[in-house]
C-alpha positions, 0 to 999 in steps of 0.5 A: 817610384819603380813603375809596375811592369806592363801587363803581358803574356806570362809563362804559359802554365797548364790549366789544372783539371778537375779531379773527377773529369774524364782522363784524356785517351791513351792506349792504356785507358781507352775503353774497351770496344766490346763496352761500346758495343753492349751500351749500344745494344742496351739502347737498341734493346730499349728502343725495341720495346717502345713505339713512343716517338718522344722516348725514341727521340730521346734514346736518339739524342742520347746516342748522338751526344755520346758520339759527338763527345767521345768519338775520334777522327779515324775513318769508321768514326764518321759512319754515325751520320750515315746511319742517321740518314738511313733512319730517316730514309727508313721512316720515309719509306715506311710512310710511302709504303703505308700511303701506297699499300695501305694499312690494316689499321682502321681509321675515321680521319680520312686525309685523301684518297687515291685511285685504287687499283683492283687486284685479282681474287688470289691477292685478297689482303693486298690494296694498291691505293685507296684512301689514307688516314691519319691513324695509318699514317701515325701507326706507320710513322711509329713503326718506322721510328722504332726501326730508325732508332735501332739504326741509330744505336747500331750506328753509334756502336759503329762510330765508337767502337774501334773494329781492329781492336774489337777483332783482338777481343773476338773469341778464337773461334770467331777470329777468321769471320771477324777478320774479313768483317774488319777488312771490309769495314777498314777498306770501305773508309779508305775507298771513299777518302781516295775518291774524295782525294782524286776529286779534289786533285781534278778540280785543282787541275781544272778538270771536271769531277761530274759525268760519266767520264770523270767517273771512269777516270776516278774509279781506275785509280780508286780500284788500283789502290784498293787492289794494292792494299788487298795484296798487301794485307794478304801478304802480312796475313800469310806472313803472320801464319793466318789460317793455320789451326791446331788438330783436335780430337773428333769428340771435341768438334762434335760438342763444339758443333752441338753447343754452338748450334744449340746456343744459337737457337737459344739466343734466337728463341730468347731474343723473340721472347724479348721483343715479343709482347707475350714472351717476356716471361721466358725470353730472358732466361732462355736467352741467358741459357742460349749465351752460356751454351754459345759461349761454351761452344766457342770456347771449345772451338777455340782450341784450333786457333793457334794465334796469340795477342799482343797487349790484349785490350784490359777491361777496366772499371770505365768499360764496366760503367759504359756497359752498365749504363746500357744495360740499365736503360735496357732493363728499365725499358723492359720493366716499363713495357710491362708495368705501363704498356700504354704509355711506352706503346701509345695507341692510334685507335682513337688517335691520342697524342703519345704521353711522356713517361717521366720514369722511363726518360730518366732511365733513358738518360742513364745512357749519357753516362759514357759521354762523362766517364769515358776518356777524352779523345785527343783531338776533342780534349779541353784546352 
């Protein structure tokens, strides 16, 4: 009787992927950088419509989960942590200002009292010190949490959208300004990486990495490397004809200026209407009109640019799903802020715990869609 062969490691067969799983990211199927910004701006719009800390925490958690699931290992993808720390700092700073400068919110639950500094008569309405109530601290926390959620959403867009690819999608009229922003966003992470590399090298050589002397010895090579990269970028931009413009008629230039200026004013007025509680009715139409005028002005202004684009990014179905999920979250929270304002803006006088609106929370969870439909980065793809 022939013995059965011993079980051992057989040939490695690739694990079959699920039919509906998100594919691995490649150059041809990557989500458009503008879709990530539209998704993040949708979450930020939703955060601007509420002061409920439960919903704000849910929005921040949704943004953080998507960033964790779909960000790459690029230097600009590490900015989310900095925005998260900045949001926590904003909350602490808002609470500190409320304690030191007081608050117009009346309250009956006095926690403690600080020595009040007398001020002259012309400084009426300003208070330094005095009593601190629980109501004013809760109001300050709600206000700071709202701003922190906005910062977290913007940080998510910075961590997910490739700035170089976003530059390719900008209108030709904004190309020069976009180049300046992209160069600044690209060089800052490189300088941080240079500092870490030099500190590691000094530590391996047994040299100190702290103190004024060490900082000066590290800073000089960092500045030298940044200068060399700046000269290299300037030479490459000059070789590609950066800054060359085409001649356009004066009438087109005047029309472009009028459309762009009118569109920006309309966007500002419409945004204010959406953010203000009284202007929700006229905010959206004015915002849409301003966007239309601004886009028309940018299209006319693009005639001055003679640049070409090699393999422009495509706006595919996954980009529509990513951008649409943010739009759904924004529209749902805008509607909920008018239908149930008490749930989205909990009161502090009298001091009551915030309610958890299940409908608004379910709408916020729609923002998780990019974590399942966007392509998986290569370094985080399933084994």
